[in-house]
C-alpha positions as CSV (number, residue, x, y, z in Angstrom):
1,M,12.3,3.3,1.3
2,T,15.4,1.9,3.2
3,V,15.7,-1.8,2.8
4,Q,17.7,-4.0,5.8
5,P,19.1,-7.3,5.8
6,Y,17.1,-9.4,8.6
7,T,18.5,-12.2,10.4
8,V,15.9,-14.8,12.3
9,H,16.8,-15.3,15.8
10,V,14.5,-16.0,18.8
11,A,16.1,-15.0,22.2
12,D,17.1,-18.0,24.2
13,E,14.7,-16.6,27.0
14,T,11.9,-16.9,24.8
15,L,12.7,-20.5,24.4
16,Q,13.2,-21.3,27.6
17,D,9.9,-19.7,29.1
18,L,8.4,-21.7,26.0
19,R,9.5,-24.7,27.4
20,E,8.7,-24.1,30.8
21,R,4.8,-22.9,29.7
22,L,4.6,-26.8,27.9
23,A,5.7,-28.4,30.9
24,R,3.0,-26.4,33.1
25,T,0.3,-27.4,30.7
26,R,-3.0,-28.0,31.8
27,W,-4.4,-30.9,29.9
28,P,-8.5,-31.1,28.8
29,G,-10.7,-33.8,29.2
30,E,-11.8,-35.6,26.3
31,L,-14.8,-38.2,25.0
32,P,-13.6,-41.6,24.5
33,H,-13.3,-42.8,20.9
34,T,-14.3,-39.3,19.1
35,G,-10.9,-39.3,17.5
36,W,-10.6,-35.5,15.7
37,D,-14.7,-35.4,15.6
38,Y,-14.8,-32.4,18.3
39,G,-11.9,-31.0,17.3
40,S,-8.2,-31.4,18.0
41,N,-7.0,-34.9,19.2
42,L,-6.2,-35.1,22.9
43,A,-3.6,-38.0,22.3
44,Y,-1.7,-36.4,19.2
45,V,-1.6,-33.0,21.1
46,K,0.1,-34.6,23.7
47,E,2.4,-36.2,21.4
48,L,3.3,-32.8,19.7
49,V,3.9,-30.9,22.8
50,A,5.7,-33.3,24.4
51,Y,8.2,-33.5,21.0
52,W,7.9,-29.0,21.0
53,Q,9.2,-29.7,24.9
54,N,11.8,-32.2,24.7
55,G,13.3,-33.2,20.7
56,F,12.2,-29.9,18.6
57,D,15.5,-27.9,17.8
58,W,14.2,-24.9,16.9
59,R,18.1,-23.6,16.5
60,A,18.3,-25.9,13.5
61,Q,15.1,-24.7,12.0
62,E,16.4,-21.3,12.4
63,E,19.7,-21.7,10.7
64,A,17.7,-23.4,7.9
65,L,15.5,-20.4,7.7
66,N,18.5,-17.8,7.4
67,R,20.0,-19.6,4.3
68,F,17.4,-17.3,2.6
69,A,18.0,-13.4,2.0
70,H,15.9,-11.9,4.7
71,F,15.4,-8.2,4.4
72,R,12.5,-5.7,6.4
73,T,11.4,-2.1,5.4
74,T,8.7,0.4,6.2
75,V,5.8,0.5,4.0
76,D,3.5,3.2,4.3
77,G,4.7,3.4,8.2
78,M,4.5,-0.4,8.5
79,G,7.2,-2.7,8.9
80,I,7.4,-5.5,6.4
81,H,9.1,-8.7,6.4
82,F,10.2,-10.4,3.1
83,I,12.8,-13.2,1.6
84,H,14.1,-11.8,-1.7
85,E,16.2,-14.7,-4.1
86,K,17.3,-13.9,-7.1
87,G,16.8,-16.4,-9.9
88,K,19.9,-18.1,-11.7
89,G,18.9,-17.7,-15.2
90,P,19.5,-14.9,-18.2
91,A,16.2,-13.0,-17.4
92,P,14.3,-13.8,-14.1
93,L,11.1,-12.6,-13.8
94,P,9.7,-11.0,-10.8
95,L,7.6,-13.1,-8.7
96,V,6.0,-12.0,-5.6
97,I,4.7,-15.2,-3.8
98,T,2.2,-14.7,-0.8
99,H,1.2,-17.2,2.3
100,G,-2.1,-17.3,3.8
101,W,-3.2,-18.4,7.4
102,P,-2.2,-20.4,9.6
103,S,0.7,-20.4,7.7
104,T,3.8,-18.0,7.5
105,V,6.6,-17.3,5.1
106,F,8.3,-20.6,6.1
107,E,5.2,-22.1,3.9
108,M,7.2,-21.1,0.8
109,S,10.8,-22.3,1.7
110,K,10.6,-25.5,0.0
111,I,8.8,-23.7,-3.4
112,I,11.7,-21.1,-3.5
113,P,14.4,-22.9,-4.9
114,L,12.5,-24.2,-7.4
115,L,11.2,-21.1,-8.8
116,T,14.7,-19.5,-8.3
117,D,16.7,-21.8,-9.7
118,P,14.8,-24.3,-12.4
119,A,17.7,-25.8,-13.9
120,A,19.3,-27.4,-10.5
121,H,15.8,-28.9,-9.9
122,G,15.6,-30.6,-13.5
123,G,13.5,-27.6,-15.0
124,D,14.6,-24.5,-17.9
125,P,16.9,-21.6,-16.7
126,Q,14.8,-19.6,-18.6
127,D,12.1,-20.0,-16.2
128,A,13.9,-18.7,-13.3
129,F,12.2,-16.1,-11.1
130,D,13.3,-13.3,-8.6
131,V,11.1,-14.5,-6.0
132,V,10.2,-11.7,-3.4
133,A,8.2,-13.8,-0.2
134,P,6.7,-11.3,1.9
135,S,5.3,-11.9,5.3
136,L,1.9,-10.7,5.7
137,P,1.3,-7.7,7.9
138,G,0.7,-9.0,11.4
139,Y,2.1,-12.2,10.8
140,G,6.1,-13.6,11.9
141,F,8.9,-11.0,11.4
142,S,6.7,-8.2,9.6
143,D,5.1,-5.6,12.3
144,V,1.7,-6.2,14.3
145,T,-0.8,-4.6,12.8
146,G,-1.7,-1.2,14.9
147,T,-4.8,0.3,12.6
148,R,-7.9,-0.9,11.7
149,G,-8.4,-1.9,7.9
150,I,-5.5,-3.9,7.2
151,N,-7.3,-6.3,5.0
152,V,-6.4,-8.1,1.5
153,A,-6.8,-4.9,-0.7
154,R,-4.3,-2.9,1.5
155,I,-1.8,-5.6,1.7
156,A,-2.0,-5.4,-2.5
157,D,-1.4,-1.7,-2.2
158,L,1.6,-2.2,0.4
159,W,2.8,-5.2,-1.9
160,S,2.6,-2.8,-4.9
161,Q,4.5,-0.4,-3.3
162,L,7.2,-3.1,-1.9
163,M,7.9,-4.3,-5.4
164,T,8.1,-1.0,-7.4
165,T,9.4,1.7,-4.9
166,A,11.3,-0.4,-2.7
167,L,12.9,-2.9,-5.0
168,G,12.4,-1.1,-8.1
169,Y,10.4,-3.9,-10.1
170,S,8.2,-2.2,-12.8
171,R,6.8,-5.2,-14.0
172,Y,5.9,-8.8,-12.3
173,G,3.7,-11.6,-11.8
174,A,2.0,-12.5,-8.8
175,H,1.3,-16.0,-6.9
176,G,-0.8,-16.6,-3.7
177,G,-2.8,-19.2,-1.5
178,D,-5.5,-18.5,0.6
179,W,-5.5,-15.0,2.4
180,G,-2.5,-14.8,-0.8
181,A,-4.9,-15.7,-3.0
182,G,-7.0,-12.6,-2.4
183,V,-3.9,-10.2,-2.3
184,T,-3.1,-11.7,-5.6
185,A,-6.4,-11.3,-7.0
186,R,-6.3,-7.5,-5.7
187,L,-2.8,-6.9,-7.1
188,G,-4.1,-8.5,-10.7
189,F,-7.5,-6.1,-10.4
190,S,-6.0,-2.5,-9.1
191,Y,-2.4,-2.7,-10.5
192,R,-2.7,-4.0,-14.5
193,S,0.0,-1.9,-15.0
194,Q,2.5,-3.5,-13.0
195,V,1.1,-7.2,-13.0
196,I,2.2,-9.3,-15.9
197,G,-0.6,-12.0,-14.7
198,I,-1.7,-13.8,-11.6
199,H,-1.5,-17.2,-10.6
200,T,-3.2,-18.4,-7.2
201,T,-4.7,-22.0,-5.9
202,S,-7.9,-20.2,-5.0
203,V,-10.9,-18.1,-6.9
204,S,-10.6,-15.3,-3.9
205,G,-12.3,-11.8,-4.1
206,V,-15.5,-12.9,-5.6
207,P,-19.1,-13.4,-4.1
208,T,-20.2,-16.0,-2.4
209,G,-23.5,-16.6,-4.5
210,W,-25.6,-15.9,-7.4
211,Q,-25.9,-11.4,-7.3
212,P,-28.0,-9.4,-9.9
213,G,-26.3,-8.7,-12.9
214,M,-25.1,-12.4,-12.9
215,R,-26.2,-14.9,-15.6
216,D,-27.4,-17.9,-14.2
217,L,-25.7,-20.5,-12.1
218,T,-24.7,-24.0,-14.0
219,A,-25.4,-27.1,-11.9
220,A,-21.6,-27.5,-11.3
221,E,-21.8,-23.7,-9.8
222,R,-25.0,-24.7,-7.5
223,T,-23.5,-28.0,-6.0
224,F,-20.3,-25.7,-5.4
225,L,-22.0,-23.3,-3.6
226,E,-23.9,-25.8,-1.7
227,A,-20.7,-27.6,-0.8
228,R,-19.0,-24.4,0.4
229,A,-22.2,-23.5,2.6
230,H,-22.3,-27.2,4.2
231,W,-18.1,-26.9,4.8
232,Q,-18.9,-23.3,6.6
233,L,-21.3,-25.3,9.0
234,E,-19.1,-28.0,9.9
235,E,-15.4,-26.4,9.7
236,G,-16.0,-22.6,9.6
237,G,-16.3,-22.0,13.3
238,Y,-12.7,-21.0,13.3
239,A,-13.6,-18.1,10.7
240,H,-16.4,-16.8,12.4
241,I,-15.1,-16.1,15.7
242,Q,-11.7,-14.8,14.0
243,G,-13.8,-12.8,12.1
244,T,-16.2,-11.7,14.9
245,K,-13.9,-11.5,18.5
246,P,-10.5,-12.1,17.5
247,Q,-9.1,-10.1,20.8
248,T,-11.1,-12.6,23.2
249,L,-9.5,-15.6,21.3
250,S,-6.2,-14.0,21.6
251,Y,-5.7,-14.2,25.6
252,G,-6.2,-18.0,25.0
253,L,-3.7,-18.8,22.2
254,N,-1.1,-15.9,23.2
255,D,-0.6,-17.4,26.9
256,S,-1.0,-21.0,26.3
257,P,1.6,-22.8,23.3
258,A,-0.1,-26.1,23.8
259,A,-3.3,-24.2,23.1
260,L,-1.7,-22.5,20.2
261,A,-0.2,-26.1,18.8
262,A,-3.6,-27.6,18.8
263,W,-6.0,-24.6,17.1
264,I,-3.1,-24.2,14.4
265,V,-2.7,-28.3,14.0
266,E,-5.8,-29.2,13.7
267,K,-6.0,-26.8,10.7
268,W,-3.0,-28.1,8.8
269,R,-4.6,-32.0,9.4
270,S,-8.1,-31.0,7.9
271,W,-7.2,-28.9,5.0
272,S,-4.2,-31.2,3.5
273,D,-4.4,-34.4,1.7
274,C,-3.0,-36.4,4.3
275,D,-6.3,-38.9,4.8
276,G,-6.2,-38.0,8.5
277,D,-2.6,-38.0,9.3
278,V,-1.4,-35.1,9.3
279,E,2.2,-36.5,9.4
280,R,1.6,-38.2,6.1
281,C,2.3,-34.7,4.6
282,F,4.0,-32.5,7.2
283,S,6.6,-33.9,9.7
284,K,6.7,-32.6,13.4
285,D,9.6,-30.6,12.8
286,E,7.7,-28.8,10.2
287,L,4.5,-28.2,11.7
288,L,6.6,-27.0,14.9
289,T,8.7,-24.5,12.7
290,T,5.2,-22.7,11.7
291,I,3.7,-23.1,15.5
292,T,7.2,-21.4,16.9
293,I,7.2,-18.8,14.4
294,Y,4.0,-17.5,15.5
295,W,4.9,-18.4,19.5
296,A,8.0,-16.3,19.5
297,T,6.6,-13.1,17.4
298,Q,3.4,-13.2,19.6
299,T,1.4,-12.6,16.3
300,I,-1.4,-15.4,16.7
301,N,-3.6,-11.8,17.8
302,S,-2.6,-9.9,14.8
303,S,-2.7,-12.8,12.5
304,T,-6.3,-13.4,13.2
305,R,-7.5,-9.8,12.8
306,I,-7.2,-10.1,8.8
307,Y,-10.5,-12.2,9.1
308,Y,-12.2,-9.6,11.2
309,E,-11.1,-6.8,8.5
310,N,-12.2,-8.7,5.8
311,Q,-15.7,-9.5,7.0
312,H,-16.6,-6.0,8.0
313,N,-14.6,-4.6,4.8
314,P,-14.7,-7.2,2.2
315,W,-13.3,-6.5,-0.8
316,I,-15.6,-8.3,-3.8
317,I,-15.3,-8.3,-7.2
318,Q,-18.9,-6.8,-8.6
319,P,-20.6,-8.2,-11.4
320,G,-19.8,-6.4,-15.0
321,Q,-16.0,-6.0,-13.2
322,G,-13.2,-8.8,-13.3
323,I,-9.4,-9.0,-13.4
324,D,-8.0,-8.3,-16.7
325,V,-4.8,-9.6,-16.5
326,P,-4.2,-13.0,-17.6
327,C,-5.2,-15.5,-14.5
328,A,-4.1,-19.0,-13.9
329,V,-5.7,-21.4,-10.7
330,A,-4.5,-24.8,-10.2
331,R,-7.3,-26.8,-8.3
332,F,-5.7,-29.2,-5.6
333,P,-8.0,-32.0,-4.9
334,K,-7.9,-31.1,-1.2
335,E,-8.2,-27.6,-1.4
336,I,-11.3,-26.2,1.0
337,S,-12.9,-24.4,-1.6
338,R,-13.0,-25.9,-4.7
339,P,-15.3,-24.0,-7.7
340,P,-15.7,-25.0,-11.0
341,R,-14.0,-23.5,-14.1
342,E,-17.1,-21.5,-15.1
343,W,-17.0,-20.0,-11.6
344,A,-13.7,-18.8,-12.1
345,E,-14.2,-17.6,-15.8
346,R,-17.2,-15.3,-14.5
347,F,-14.7,-12.9,-12.6
348,F,-11.1,-13.9,-14.1
349,N,-9.1,-13.5,-17.6
350,L,-8.4,-17.2,-17.1
351,Q,-5.7,-18.6,-19.2
352,Q,-4.8,-21.6,-17.3
353,W,-6.8,-24.1,-15.4
354,S,-4.8,-27.3,-13.8
355,E,-6.7,-29.7,-12.2
356,M,-3.8,-30.9,-10.0
357,P,-3.3,-35.0,-9.1
358,R,-3.2,-34.7,-5.1
359,G,-2.3,-32.1,-2.6
360,G,-4.7,-29.4,-0.4
361,H,-4.9,-25.9,0.9
362,F,-0.9,-25.7,1.9
363,A,0.2,-26.6,-1.8
364,A,3.4,-24.6,-1.5
365,F,4.6,-26.6,1.2
366,E,2.7,-29.8,0.4
367,Q,3.5,-30.1,-3.4
368,P,6.0,-27.6,-4.3
369,E,7.0,-29.5,-7.3
370,T,3.8,-29.8,-9.2
371,L,2.6,-26.6,-8.0
372,A,6.6,-24.7,-9.1
373,Q,5.8,-26.3,-12.5
374,D,2.5,-24.8,-13.1
375,I,3.4,-21.5,-12.1
376,R,6.3,-21.4,-14.8
377,A,4.2,-23.0,-17.3
378,F,1.7,-20.3,-16.6
379,F,4.5,-17.3,-16.9
380,R,6.2,-18.9,-19.6
381,P,4.1,-17.1,-22.3
382,L,4.0,-14.1,-20.4
383,R,7.5,-13.4,-19.8
384,G,7.9,-11.2,-22.8
385,A,4.9,-8.7,-21.9
């Protein structure tokens, strides 16, 4: 595999077209005094779009992104973009970290320096990592997906080839959240000769309820499954349409930047530990950097296909199976799924369980310091494995 340096750059014409489209937004109506109850609040989306059109400086964000070492390579016929930052320490451990939806590799920008150079951030240089942060297939600066079947299991196969064949790492760790947690779990399940351990912010790749062959559910597990079913009823509409008819959705989101912003920012608000005010956790510049990556690369369509692929061809650990490599879970209080420890222990070789004091679904961006500390602590005793 040939690995080539890559520079993030969006054409001037794309940015000009974006501003023109924002200016022509045809706004919907809204029931009075409903806030965010029916979805993205009209007043806030108008405010965000006005800033996107007249105040947001993509070139500054682009310059900041390009301070990282970006690369692209072709893995099994698919162009994959990744950041590869070498660690500053005596023996950095290779670590592949994977984002989810509606996120991009930009979510990892705060945590990468904490993992590669811990000494510069109050840590021990012995805990340094060589960090590989890929863009999921169909996301951002990776190729859009062009075939069926690119689910978490398939992506784990691609990451295995990326880490070993392209980058030459024979042993490495893995971390991820959201879909990245599923990819990470599958790496630990399928590539135990390569992966020394996995660290995730959710318990992925597991059944959605009790199955024959499993021991009886505890009271905490029953409560968790009931809460998850209620969450799916109240909040899961996005996943159902993305898992069934993502193509239909894509016409509006790929054509209207205001629609794209509304679709994405609602999740960043409701899935974070911001008490209803998204800018308590993320600035407009941070939100719009993520949204602009989706817009400029036209990857909202291909990004949502992962829901379809996993709904129609799911990878689920069966009763009697499990992930044998050491596993860690960092459970954030506003994560969208919060299983009890015993649920994870059914399927994971759980060596570390951390109840995090604050934070939500986008942990690497929202609480990078506490997450980095947890990752360092988990992999510290595994470095000689």
